[in-house]
KEKOLDREN-825535 format. One record per residue: residue in three letters; x, y, z of N, C-alpha, C in turn. Coordinates in steps of 0.1 Angstrom, whole numbers, plus 5000, padded with zeros to 4 digits. Layout:
ALAXYZXYZXYZ...
This chain:
UNK592049559170591549449160590649519150UNK590849479137590049539127588649479127UNK587549559127586249499128585849419115UNK585049319117584649239106583549309098UNK583649319085582649379077581349289077UNK580249349079578949269080577949339070UNK576849269067575749309059576249389046UNK575849509044576149579032577649619032UNK578249629043579749659043580549549038UNK580049419039580649309032580749329017UNK579649369011579549398997580449518993UNK580449619002581349738999582749698998UNK583249609007584549559006584849478993UNK583849408989583949328976584049428965UNK583249528965583349628954584649698954UNK585149738965586449798966587549708960UNK587549578963588549488958588349468943UNK587149468938586849448924587449568916UNK587549688921588149798915589649778912UNK590249688920591649658919591949518913UNK590949458907590949318903591349298888UNK591449408880591649398866592849308862UNK593949328869595249258866594949108868UNK594249068878593948928881593048868870UNK592148948865591348908853592148868841UNK593148958838594048928827594848808829UNK595348788841596148678844595348548843UNK594148538849593348418849592948388835UNK592648488827592248458813593448398805UNK594548458807595748398800596048258805UNK595948238818596148098823595147998816UNK593948038815592947948808593347908794UNK593848008786594247988773595447888772UNK596447918781597547828781597247688786UNK596347688796596047558801595347468791UNK594547528782593847448772594847378763UNK595947448759596947378751597647268759UNK597947298771598647198780597847068781UNK596547088784595646968787595446898773UNK595246968763595046908750596246818745UNK597446858750598646778746598946678757UNK598046638765598246528775598746568788UNK598846708791599346748804598246738814UNK598646768826597746748838597746868847UNK596646898853596647008863596546938877UNK597346988886597246958900596847078908UNK596047068918595547188926595547148941UNK595747258949595747228963595447368971UNK594847348983594647468991594347419005UNK594247499015593847469029592547529032UNK591747459039590447509044589547539032UNK588947669032588147709021588747699008UNK590047729008590847718995590947578990UNK590947478999590847338995589647308987UNK588547368992587247348985587247408971UNK587947528970587947588957588947518948UNK590047458953590847378945590147258939UNK589247198947588447088943587447128933UNK586947248934585947308925586647318911UNK587947368911588647378898588847248891UNK589247148899589547018892588246948887UNK587146978895585846928891585346988877UNK585647118876585247178863586047128851UNK587247078854588047028843587746878839UNK587546798850587146658848585746648843UNK584846738848583446748843583446848832UNK582746958834582647068824582347198831UNK582647308825582347438830580947478826UNK580647488813579347528809578847438797UNK579647428787579247348775580047218776UNK579447108769580046978769581346978762UNK582346908767583646898760584346768766UNK585446728760586146608766586646638780UNK586746538789587246548802588746568802UNK589346638811590846658812591346608826UNK592646568826593246518838593446628848UNK592846618859593046718870592846648883UNK593746678892593746608906593846708916UNK592846708926592946798937593646728949UNK594846768952595746708962595146718976UNK594346828978593646838991592646738994UNK592146668983591046568985591546428987UNK592846408986593446278987593646239002UNK592446209008592446199023593446089029UNK593545979022594445869027595845919026UNK596245979015597546029013597846139023UNK596946229025597146339034597346289048UNK596546199053596746149067598046069068UNK598345999058599645919059600846009059UNK600846109050601946209050602046279063UNK600946329068600946409081601446319092UNK601146189092601646099102603146069102UNK603646069090605046019088606046129085UNK605546249081606546349076606146489083UNK607046589082606746719087605546779079UNK604846869085603546929080603746989066UNK604947049064605147119051605247029039UNK605346889042605446789031604046749026UNK602946809032601646759030601246759015UNK601546869008601346868993602546848985UNK603746888990604946878983605246738978UNK605046638987605246498984604346448973UNK603046498973602146458963602546518949UNK603046648950603446708938604646628931UNK605546578939606646498934606046368928UNK605046308934604546188930603746198917UNK602946308915602046318904602446408893UNK603246508896603646608887604646568877UNK604546618865605546588854605946718848UNK607146728843607546858837606546908826UNK606147038827605147088818603747088823UNK603447008834602147008840601947148848UNK600747168852600347288859600047258873UNK600547338883600147318897599547448901UNK598247448905597547568910597547558925UNK598047658932598047658947597247788951UNK596247758960595347868964595547888979UNK595848018982596048048996595748198998UNK594748229007594348369009595448449015UNK596348389023597448469029598648459021UNK598848349014600148329007601248289016UNK600948259028602048229038601948089044UNK601148009039601047869045602247789041UNK603047739051604247669048604047549038UNK602947479039602747359030602547409016UNK601947519014601747579000603047618995UNK603847689003605147748998606047628994UNK606147529003607047409000606547338987UNK605247328985604647268973605047338961UNK605047478962605447558950606947538947UNK607747538957609247518955609447378949UNK608847278954609047138949608447138934UNK607347198932606847198918607747268908UNK608247388912609247458903610447368900UNK610947308911612147218909611847098900UNK610647048900610246938892609846978878UNK609947108874609647148861608147178858UNK607347188869605947228867605747378865UNK604747418859604347558859603447578872UNK603947658881603247678894602547818893UNK601247808894600447928894599747948908UNK600048058914599648078928598448188928UNK597448148935596348248937596348288952UNK596648408955596948458968596148578972UNK596348628984595948758989596948858985UNK597048968993597849088989599349048989UNK600049118980601549108979602149208989UNK603349178993604149058990603848938999UNK604048818994603848709002604748588997UNK605148499005606148399001605648298990UNK604348278990603848178979603948248965UNK603648368964603748438951605148448947UNK606048468957607548468953608048338949UNK607548228955608048088951607448038938UNK606248088934605548038923606148098910UNK605848028899606248078885605448208882UNK604148208885603348328883602248338894UNK601648448895600648468906599448558901UNK598348528908597148618907596948658922UNK597248778925597148828939596048918941UNK595048888949593948968952594249068962UNK594149198959594449308968593249338977UNK593049268988591949288997592349249011UNK591949319021592449289035591749179042UNK590649129037589849029044589848889036UNK590048779044590048649038588848619030UNK587648659035586448629027586448689014UNK586848819013586948889000587948818991UNK589048778996590048718987589448588982UNK588848508990588248378986587148398975UNK586348508977585248528968585848568954UNK586948648954587548678941588348568935UNK588948478943589548358938588548278930UNK587348268935586348198928586048268914UNK585948398914585748468901586848438892UNK588148448897589248418888589248268883UNK588848178891588748038887587748028876UNK586548088877585548088866586048148853UNK586848258855587348328843588348238836UNK589148168844590148068838589347958830UNK588347908836587547798830586847848817UNK586347968817585748028805586748048794UNK587948098798588948118788589447988782UNK589547878790589947748785588947698775UNK587647708778586647668768586647758756UNK586947888757587047968745588247928736UNK589347898743590547858735590247718728UNK589447638734589147508729588047508718UNK587447628717586347648707585047578712UNK584847578725583647518731582647618733UNK581447608726580347708728580747838721UNK579947938724580048078719580548158731UNK581648238729582148318740581848468738UNK581748528749581448678749582548738757UNK583348828751584348908758584149058756UNK584849138764584749278762585149318748UNK586249258743586749288730585749258719UNK585049138721584049108711582849198711UNK582449248723581349338724581749468718UNK582949518720583449638714583449628698UNK583849518693583849498679582449508673UNK581449448680580049448676579549598676UNK579949668686579449808687580049888675UNK581349858671581949928660581149898647UNK580749778645580049738633578649798632UNK578049808644576649868644576750018643
């Protein structure tokens, strides 16, 4: 059994994963820019996850219905993991893999975005939701742990954190979520944004 990283070793694992995180940064930033256009044109975001990832999915939808940093209009975002009556009804009447897939069919429309968060990328209910979302014409964005995994393969696009521990993957999913929200606000012209490119331009001028 692999020992659990504790105290400073927990941070060491996070630093090691951050060194491999640049591709996810670019993906999350691009997602935020594209999501801004989708939401501005009346599209919707759906999100789901299991356990800790369910909490992060709800965090994402809260940032869109509320705000990330600066004030802006609210946007349509539904966390499927938070629909407790629907979840319990579906679990009672259908196989477990239908938990989110059935909600995706109910709420998703062609062109909407479905964000699925799974540290393993192997949860059957996530994979089936991705398949159902793609079939319904949604843009399915998966946030997962290391590749390869079935969820990344089933999704339209993925942000895969290369880290061996669930905690590290979840921590960097939160970073990616915030990068997405900041990029969305930047694309909408909300507040003043700071990027590496803008800082490099300032240095050239000075």
